[in-house]
C-alpha positions as CSV (number, residue, x, y, z in Angstrom):
1,M,13.3,8.5,15.7
2,P,10.4,7.6,18.0
3,L,8.4,4.5,17.1
4,T,5.8,5.6,14.7
5,N,4.0,3.5,12.1
6,I,4.6,4.3,8.5
7,Y,1.9,3.2,6.0
8,L,2.3,3.2,2.3
9,V,-0.8,3.5,0.1
10,G,-1.1,3.8,-3.7
11,P,-2.0,1.9,-6.8
12,M,-0.6,-1.5,-7.7
13,G,2.8,-1.2,-9.2
14,A,3.6,2.0,-7.4
15,G,6.4,0.3,-5.5
16,K,4.9,0.1,-2.0
17,S,6.4,-3.3,-1.2
18,T,9.8,-2.5,-2.6
19,I,10.0,0.9,-0.9
20,G,8.5,-0.4,2.3
21,R,11.1,-3.1,2.6
22,M,13.9,-0.7,2.0
23,L,12.4,1.9,4.4
24,A,12.0,-0.6,7.1
25,K,15.6,-1.8,6.7
26,E,16.9,1.7,6.8
27,L,14.9,2.5,10.0
28,G,15.4,-0.9,11.6
29,L,11.7,-1.5,11.8
30,P,9.6,-4.6,11.0
31,F,8.0,-4.6,7.5
32,Y,4.6,-6.0,6.6
33,D,2.8,-6.2,3.3
34,S,-1.0,-6.5,3.9
35,D,-1.5,-8.8,0.9
36,H,1.3,-11.2,2.1
37,E,-0.2,-11.1,5.6
38,V,-3.6,-12.0,4.3
39,E,-2.1,-15.0,2.5
40,A,0.1,-16.1,5.4
41,R,-2.8,-15.9,7.9
42,T,-5.3,-17.7,5.7
43,G,-3.0,-20.2,4.0
44,A,-4.6,-19.3,0.7
45,N,-3.3,-17.0,-2.1
46,I,-5.2,-13.9,-3.1
47,P,-6.4,-15.2,-6.5
48,W,-7.9,-18.2,-4.8
49,I,-9.6,-16.0,-2.2
50,F,-11.0,-13.8,-5.0
51,D,-12.2,-16.9,-6.9
52,V,-13.9,-18.5,-3.9
53,E,-15.0,-15.6,-1.7
54,G,-15.0,-12.7,-4.2
55,E,-13.6,-9.3,-3.7
56,E,-15.7,-8.7,-0.6
57,G,-14.4,-11.8,1.1
58,F,-10.8,-10.6,0.4
59,R,-11.6,-7.1,1.6
60,Q,-13.0,-8.5,4.9
61,R,-9.8,-10.4,5.5
62,E,-7.7,-7.4,4.5
63,R,-9.6,-5.2,7.0
64,Q,-8.8,-7.6,9.8
65,V,-5.1,-7.7,8.9
66,I,-4.9,-3.9,8.7
67,R,-6.8,-3.4,11.9
68,E,-4.3,-5.7,13.7
69,L,-1.2,-4.3,12.2
70,C,-2.3,-0.7,13.0
71,E,-2.4,-1.7,16.7
72,E,1.4,-2.4,16.6
73,R,4.0,0.3,17.1
74,G,7.0,1.0,15.0
75,V,6.1,-0.9,11.8
76,V,6.2,-0.1,8.1
77,L,3.1,-1.4,6.3
78,A,2.6,-1.6,2.5
79,T,-1.1,-1.8,1.9
80,G,-2.8,-3.4,-1.1
81,G,-3.9,-0.9,-3.8
82,G,-7.6,-1.3,-2.9
83,A,-7.2,-1.1,0.9
84,V,-8.3,2.6,0.9
85,T,-11.7,1.7,-0.6
86,Q,-12.7,0.6,2.9
87,E,-13.6,3.4,5.2
88,E,-12.5,1.4,8.2
89,N,-9.0,1.0,6.7
90,R,-8.7,4.7,6.0
91,R,-9.7,5.5,9.6
92,H,-7.1,3.0,11.1
93,L,-4.3,4.2,8.8
94,G,-5.1,7.9,9.3
95,T,-5.2,7.8,13.1
96,N,-2.4,5.3,13.8
97,G,0.6,6.5,11.8
98,F,2.1,8.5,9.0
99,V,0.5,7.7,5.6
100,V,2.5,8.1,2.4
101,F,0.7,8.0,-1.0
102,L,3.1,6.7,-3.6
103,K,1.9,7.9,-7.0
104,A,2.5,6.1,-10.3
105,S,1.1,6.8,-13.7
106,V,-0.9,4.2,-15.5
107,A,1.9,3.7,-18.0
108,A,4.3,3.0,-15.1
109,Q,1.8,0.6,-13.5
110,L,1.4,-1.3,-16.8
111,E,5.1,-1.6,-17.1
112,R,5.7,-2.7,-13.5
113,T,2.9,-5.3,-13.5
114,A,3.3,-6.6,-17.0
115,K,4.4,-10.1,-16.0
116,D,2.4,-10.3,-12.8
117,K,-0.2,-13.1,-12.7
118,K,-1.1,-12.7,-9.0
119,R,-3.3,-9.6,-9.3
120,P,-6.9,-10.7,-9.8
121,L,-8.1,-7.3,-10.9
122,L,-5.6,-7.3,-13.8
123,Q,-6.5,-10.7,-15.2
124,R,-8.5,-9.1,-18.0
125,P,-7.8,-8.2,-21.6
126,D,-7.8,-4.4,-21.2
127,R,-5.4,-3.9,-18.3
128,K,-4.9,-0.2,-19.2
129,A,-8.6,0.6,-18.9
130,V,-8.8,-1.4,-15.6
131,L,-5.9,0.6,-14.2
132,E,-7.3,3.9,-15.4
133,N,-10.6,3.2,-13.8
134,L,-9.1,2.1,-10.5
135,L,-6.9,5.2,-10.4
136,K,-9.8,7.5,-11.1
137,E,-11.8,5.9,-8.3
138,R,-9.0,5.5,-5.7
139,E,-6.8,8.6,-6.2
140,P,-9.0,10.9,-4.1
141,L,-9.0,8.2,-1.4
142,Y,-5.2,7.9,-1.4
143,S,-4.9,11.7,-1.3
144,G,-7.5,12.1,1.4
145,V,-5.7,9.8,3.8
146,A,-2.1,10.8,3.0
147,D,0.2,12.9,5.1
148,L,2.8,12.9,2.2
149,T,2.4,12.3,-1.5
150,L,5.4,11.3,-3.6
151,D,5.6,10.6,-7.3
152,T,7.6,7.4,-7.6
153,E,8.6,8.2,-11.2
154,R,10.3,11.5,-10.2
155,Y,12.7,10.1,-7.5
156,S,15.2,7.3,-7.1
157,L,14.4,4.7,-4.5
158,K,17.0,6.1,-2.2
159,S,15.6,9.6,-2.6
160,L,12.1,8.4,-1.9
161,I,13.3,6.7,1.3
162,N,15.1,9.9,2.4
163,E,12.0,12.1,1.6
164,I,9.7,9.8,3.7
165,I,12.2,9.8,6.6
166,K,12.5,13.5,6.5
167,A,8.7,14.1,6.4
168,V,8.1,11.6,9.3
169,E,10.8,13.3,11.4
170,Q,9.3,16.7,10.7
171,S,5.8,15.5,11.6
172,R,7.1,14.2,14.9
173,G,8.9,17.5,15.6
174,L,12.4,16.0,15.4
């Protein structure tokens, strides 16, 4: 398969990092997680960035990381759930690779993020309402940038990987 970038978008808890790592391994490509890259490049964790700089400070750092990673070739990138809220990110993702929207219901997100203390937007009493509001706001953005949409609750991990590979190959005329 020619070197194309594969970008995973979707809500927190959709499985972007897990699927991205497996997909990259299957294809022999480097894997990046934009949240981890922000932390590695700044030396600060995301909750700290949110506390000190607010969400806008974090989004600025995230935009820089996504812009730089979109310039590479042959990478798999799992983006943070809110990356699509930035028009610049949507433009970079949409023009520099194949974008996969990994869908997950609010119930699945709640289950998958239940023990997670690192997600600043979920450190509130009503996590379900937060996730519902975020999904309502962001789902049209995920759909708008996606070349492929997959429901992570309907497929096994291996099936999701196979579907993504098949769709990328088809898009490249292979």
